[in-house]
N, C-alpha and C positions, 0 to 999 in steps of 0.2 A: 470755419465750417468743415465738416467731414462727411464724406460719402463712403459707405461700405457696400460693395456690390457683390451679391451672391449669384454665382453663375456656374454653368457647366462648361463654359468655353472662355477661360481667362484670356486666351490669346487674342480674342476678338476685341478686348478692351485696352490692353497694354499700350499699343501703338498710339491710339487716339488720346489717351489720358496723359501721355508723355510728349505731346506735341503742341506747338503754338501756345495759345493763351492758357490752356489748362496746365501746361508745363511751367509757364511763367508764374501762374498763380501759386503753384506749389513752391516754386523757388522763393517767392515773397512770403511764404508761410501764411497765405490767405485761405488755403484750402488743403485738405488731405484726402487722399484716395487709398482705399484698402480693398483688395480683391480676395474673396473667399471662394474656394472651389467646392461647390455643392457635393461633388462626388466624394469628397473626404468624409461626408456625413452619411453616405449611403449604407445600406443594410447588408450584412453578411460579407463573405469573402469576396464577392463580386461587386460590393458597394452599390447595390441596386437602389436606384432613385425613382424608378417609374414602374407602373403596372397597368394592366388592362382595366378599363372602366366597368363598374357594375352596370348591368342593364344592357351591355353590349355596345357596339359601335367601333368605328375605326380609330386607330392610333392608341397612344399611351398617355397616361396622366402622371404628373409628378406626385409622388407619395407624400403624405403629410409628415411622416417621421423625420426624414432628412431635413425638411424645411424647418420644422420646429427646432431641431437640434442646432442647425446653423444659425438661426436667428437668436436662439438662447445663448449661444456662444458669443455672438456679436454683442449682445446686450450685457453680457457679463462684465465687459470693460466699458460699455457705453449704456448704462441703465436707462437714460432718458432718450435714447435714440428712437426715432419714429420710422416705421416701415412703409415703404412705397412699393406698390405692385402695379406694373404696367398691365392693363387689362382692357378689353373692349367695353367692360361694364363701368369703367371709371369716369371720373370728372374730366372734362375736356381741358387739355393743357393749353392755356393761353398766356399771353405776355403778362396779364394781370395776375394770374395764378403763379407764374414764374416769379414775379416780384414778391408775392406773399412768402414764398419759400426763401428767397434771397434775403428778405428782411429778418428772418429768424436764424440766429446763429446756433444751429443745432447740428446734431449728427443724424444723417438719414441712411437707412439701410434699404437698398434697392434690390428686390428679388427679381431675377430674370427668369420668367417661366419659359417652358419649351414644350415640344411635342403637341399634343392636343389640348394642353392646359394643365390644370392642377386640381387636386382634391379640394373641394370647397371648404373642408374643415380647417384650412389654413386662414380663412378670412377673419376669424376673431383676433388674430395677432397682427392684422394689417391696419395701419392707420390711414393710409391714403391710397385709393384706387385711382389710377390715372390712365387716360387714353390720349394718344397724340392726334387721333382723328378717326373717321369712320372707315377704317381699313384694317386688315390683319397682316401681321408680320410673322416670320418663322419663329422668332424668339424675342426675349425681352432685352437683349444686349443693345441693340440700336436705339430703342426707346430710352433705355437707361442713359446712354451717352447723350442723347438729345436733352434729356432732363438735366443732366449734370452740366453740360455745356451752357445751356440757356440760363441756368441759375448762377453758375460761377462767374460769367461775364458781367453780371449785375452787382457782384460784390465790390464795394468801393476799393479802388486801387488796382483792380485787375485790368481794366481798359486804360489806354493811354490818356485820353482826354477826360477832364473832370466831368463834362456833361455828355460824353459820347453816347451813353445809353438813354438819355432823356429825349433825344430828338429822332429816334429811330422809328421805323414802322412798328405799329401796334403799341407804342409807348403810351399813347393816350387813346384807349378804346380801339376803334377799327381804323385809325389813321394809317396812311401809307406815306412814307417819306418822299419828299420831292426828288427829282432827278439830280444827279451830281456829275461833275465834269472835272477833268484834270488836264495837264498839258498833253499834246499841243492844242493851241487855240483852234486850229483848222485841221481836221483829219478827214481826208478824202472828200472834201467839200462840205463836211458837216462841222459847223462852227459852234463854239461855245456861246450861249446867249450873252449878248452885249452887257446886260445888266450885271452879270456876275463878274465882269471885268471892270466895272465902273468904280468900285471901291465905296459906293454909296450904300451904307449899311441898312438904312431904312428901306430903300428901294429893293435891295437884295432880300430883306426879310419879307417884304410884301410879295415879291416874286415867288419866294419859297412857299409862302402860305397859299398863294393862288395855284401853285403847281403841286401841292399836296392833294391827296385824294382819300377816299374811304374804301375799304375793302368791301367787295360785294359778297 
């Protein structure tokens, strides 16, 4: 799987993409990341990427020309790539949607919007409009990282355990995973439930089922 991220702030991405599971996934050749600087596709000697909105209003909008140019460049080498746009108008990003993306071995181009938004004429070249929730962020870089991280960890071979992703919260609808414990058995008077120390797999499974819950 490959992700191409189009951004005005590449430095916001490099550290996270080269850390922890994302770094390991690259090392195993399970995923590739490419960062494109939108500014390189800006207009004129100042490489302008934004302008004031028609009709007035505060802030600036990303212009369509640099976005089209960047996406067309990305698709020149990846013609079947699909474009993702983080936006409040998008489909809610859930674990089930994440799994849909993880099941498709495709190249995804993620455009990171900024300022007050983008010229609506870019929407014809967007395949997936995605929102993380009902809130607004300064730009699309953090949503892009959230999308990439949540998808990458579901690619077989990325996580350590064979079934690690199958028993997590939201792996089956609105389920929330049961509480978990590690050593020591007694920490400041708080003890690990005895059933987890019993070695009785059927009882442990029942306890875990009883202590799982549903998101409100």
